[in-house]
Phi, psi and omega in degrees: 000127179258136181253122181280169178298317182295324180291325178292321179290334184270008174281086182296335179292326177296310183298321179293321182293326175297321176300312180299319180294316182294321178293325178296317179297314179300315182296316177309315188281356171288328180068036171279179180248131351292151182256123175199166177129354177301331180297351177300327176298317178297321174303313181302317191290321176294321176298319180303313184297320181298309183293322175296326175296323175296322183293317184282341169285337181259340176208128183246026179279115179302320182292319180294320183295318179299314181294320176294325177285320178295318179293330180283326188263311193292309190306302182296324177297316179294317181298314183284336172293316176297325177292325177291323174297322180293322181292323177300322184286321188254338179220064185298336177293345175275352186241142176300144179303324181294326176291312181302319183287342185266003185275060176263171179296320183294312182296324181294318180298313177299319181297307185286346177250016172058045174255116184294138173215161185265117174257197184287341179242021175115193183277073179226152177281183180300311171276102198298337178292348183289350177306316179295330179288329173305313179295313181304313182292327176295320178296315180298322182295314180298322178293315181299317177297319179299323177296321177295324185281313185195119184283351181267347183224044188299308187294324179296312181293320181301310176306319179292320177301311181295321177297310179302322179289320180299317184286307187287300185278333182279332189230332186263320182288146179282003185282123182294319180298316179293327176297317180292312186286306185276345182276002179272135179289356181297332179302333181281356175299325181294328177293322179298331176292318174305310181296323179298320182295320181300313185296320184292316182291337175269009172059028179294328188288346183291346186280349182250157185279160180295324181299320181297314181295327176294316183292320182293317179299312178297321182296316186291318183292315178303317176306310181291325182292319182289313181294328178288314181297332175272359178068034181295129180271161182148177183291131185294325176303314175290316183293318187235332179296304182292322171297324177296322176301316173295321178300316181296316180298315177301317181299316178294329178294341176269002179314310181303324178295316178297321181289322187272342186227071189271087184269178177299317178300316181293318177301321180294318180290322176297318176296321175291330178291325175301323185267015188296322182294322176293317180297321177300318181279332185265341190299330181297320178298319182292315182297316181295317184292316181291324184286312184283323181265299185288327181268308185280316186276313185267340177064033180290329178201169176269117185302326191261357178271157185311315180295317179295321179297310183300314177302313185300311187291320180300317180292325176298316178295319180291316174300321172300316176298318179292321182293320180294313183296315189258348180234301183300302185299312177301316177301313178300315176295324177302311178299319176301320182294318180299329180255017175060039174248090188256347178285137182292143178236162178295136184258153176244000000 
């Protein structure tokens, strides 16, 4: 079964799940009680593997793949990293001391070129949300190399490359940063996305009812929220990776409902899903500004109470939508035009 670009873009369940993942991460960073939502990243990684599988099924051109991935990730990330450096220079009190102290030229270059390094708060770049982008770009690199080697076995080769990196750099090399970065089983969540794609294209999901998928979707999300809020320890891949894989499958199983009943609410969530990358990168700025200025200095609301949380997340989503429409998407399209890539592609 071949999936066209339009079919990939029309999977409303994927966009809605992106919205759920982005909202979960934003809520987590408010640090309210109960605190949960880091598993939004795991959902993103499984979704990334799923979407990239759709991309390489519809186009196997390595250059096109590379340009689309670069245009999708780099412009907004570099712009917001620059904004963070400006904030450090003019308003350092708004930035954690650990972040300000890590803003050296060397760390900046490593950050913008997705090279992991160990800072004062772990293996994270200057713009801390970028730690996930380091993994995304590693995954894209593996897929790109696979496309160069063989267009008929891309997913198998990518899996082999990821596994080799996990074994060699994650466990055998003496470099501590490599051990931490490549030794995390989180890198295999992209492969779970490949597997989800296989299940989807073989139409296995059609055999179960919508009621089952609704119940399973809610149950899986609540399960992850509960174990995170209670601080249950264990391997992240098992705690969040495998449940995220099941969550993606259940969400896709609900696709016929979203297609047949495209309400205003569904349109809103899909629109928010389109903007999740912008929301993910900008939400930290919004949270810090609302907490320090609107809540602590002006006393307009209690940042950690339900109304304050709802207001904060709503503003973060709105800013993400505006950023996507007026900055992220135009920059993405500009780079594609420069390389004569004007046809729309599935986005990550």
